[in-house]
C-alpha positions, 0 to 999 in steps of 0.5 A, spaced: 487 540 553 494 536 552 499 539 548 503 536 542 510 538 547 508 533 552 503 528 548 506 528 541 501 526 536 496 523 541 495 530 544 489 534 544 492 539 540 494 535 534 486 536 532 488 543 531 493 541 526 489 536 523 483 542 522 489 546 518 491 541 514 484 539 512 482 546 510 489 547 506 487 541 502 480 541 502 479 540 495 483 534 495 480 531 501 473 532 499 475 528 493 478 523 497 472 522 501 468 521 494 473 516 492 472 512 499 464 512 498 465 509 491 469 504 494 464 502 499 458 502 494 463 497 490 464 493 496 457 492 498 455 491 490 459 485 488 456 478 487 462 474 488 462 467 484 467 462 488 472 462 483 480 464 485 480 470 481 474 473 484 475 471 491 482 475 490 479 481 487 474 482 492 479 481 498 484 486 495 478 491 494 477 491 501 484 491 503 485 497 498 479 501 502 482 500 509 489 502 506 486 508 503 483 510 509 489 509 514 493 513 509 488 519 510 488 518 517 495 519 518 496 524 513 491 528 516 495 528 522 501 530 519 504 523 520 507 523 513 513 518 513 508 513 516 503 515 511 508 514 505 509 507 508 501 505 507 502 509 500 507 503 498 502 498 500 497 502 496 501 501 490 503 494 491 495 492 491 494 496 485 499 492 481 496 486 483 489 488 481 492 491 475 496 484 473 490 480 474 486 484 469 492 484 464 493 476 465 487 471 466 492 466 469 496 471 474 491 470 480 492 462 480 500 463 479 500 469 484 496 465 490 501 459 488 507 463 489 506 463 496 508 456 497 515 458 495 515 463 501 511 458 506 517 453 504 522 458 505 519 460 512 519 452 514 527 451 511 529 457 516 525 454 522 529 448 520 536 451 520 534 455 526 533 448 530 539 445 527 543 451 529 541 451 537 541 443 536 534 442 537 529 437 534 524 439 529 518 434 528 517 429 523 511 433 520 515 439 518 520 435 515 515 432 511 511 438 509 518 441 507 519 435 502 512 436 500 512 443 498 519 442 494 516 437 490 510 441 489 514 447 487 518 443 482 512 439 479 508 445 478 513 449 476 511 454 481 514 461 480 515 467 485 514 474 483 517 481 485 514 487 485 517 490 479 515 484 475 508 484 478 508 492 476 510 490 469 505 485 468 500 490 470 503 495 465 504 500 471 512 500 471 511 508 471 508 508 478 514 503 480 519 507 477 517 513 480 513 513 486 515 506 489 522 508 490 520 514 494 515 510 499 521 505 500 525 510 503 519 511 508 518 503 509 526 501 510 530 505 516 535 508 511 540 513 512 536 517 506 530 516 509 532 519 516 534 526 513 526 528 514 527 528 522 532 534 521 532 541 521 537 543 516 539 550 514 541 552 507 548 550 508 547 543 510 548 545 518 543 541 522 539 546 527 535 541 531 531 535 530 524 536 526 519 533 530 512 535 529 506 534 524 508 535 516 502 540 514 505 542 507 508 540 501 504 533 500 500 534 494 504 529 490 503 523 495 495 525 496 494 525 489 498 519 488 494 515 493 487 518 490 490 516 483 492 509 485 486 507 489 481 509 484 485 505 479 484 499 483 476 500 485 475 501 477 479 495 475 475 491 480 468 494 479 469 493 471 471 486 473 464 485 477 460 489 472 459 494 477 458 501 474 464 505 473 462 512 471 462 515 478 469 513 479 471 515 472 469 522 474 473 522 480 479 520 476 478 526 471 477 530 477 484 528 480 487 529 474 485 536 474 487 537 481 494 534 480 495 537 473 494 544 476 499 542 482 
């Protein structure tokens, strides 16, 4: 059997840590399993009409289901920082789904906003070519002009994550959870302190490398909460029964409240 000391998170020994984590947080992982089942019931129940809103919601549903499963896989193995990176993605998907539900015109605005990102990427490519005195093809130049004209004439706007959360009326999540998960996404000095074992006086004792096996109730509760919100909104839009999801939401509130 390979050991953590030689193979890290790819070792056979990690299964022992995983079993310990699953046992310590059994109620929450059982709830997460029920949420995952509910997601797949929705995925295989929706009837998509060929309109932009429903296409966007359907793709966000499958993305959220996959992200939630990824989060659970990582947190079960004690990969907390990596799980928090996925947790931020889960929150961003929730914001978009929430905004679609609050503003019927948002789906089209959101999809069109990608034209701005597309233009910016092409402009960077053009400037890079200029920097190294390379020629850029005429088709790219014409495409940049076309996109600039389209953005100007249709008054296409871009959306920050904060603005999307505001439209969704989910600013509480953005103001509290989002900054925490952003520390995991970006390699910041504050985010790196989790890799150090420090005593009560702030002295560094060693590098702390290993599975996190405790004190992640908040992250797990948040992941379940945000994922269930997304599933509920999408199911409601498509007319799929939401009673089971609401039961799971109440159970999650009870567990997180007890914590």
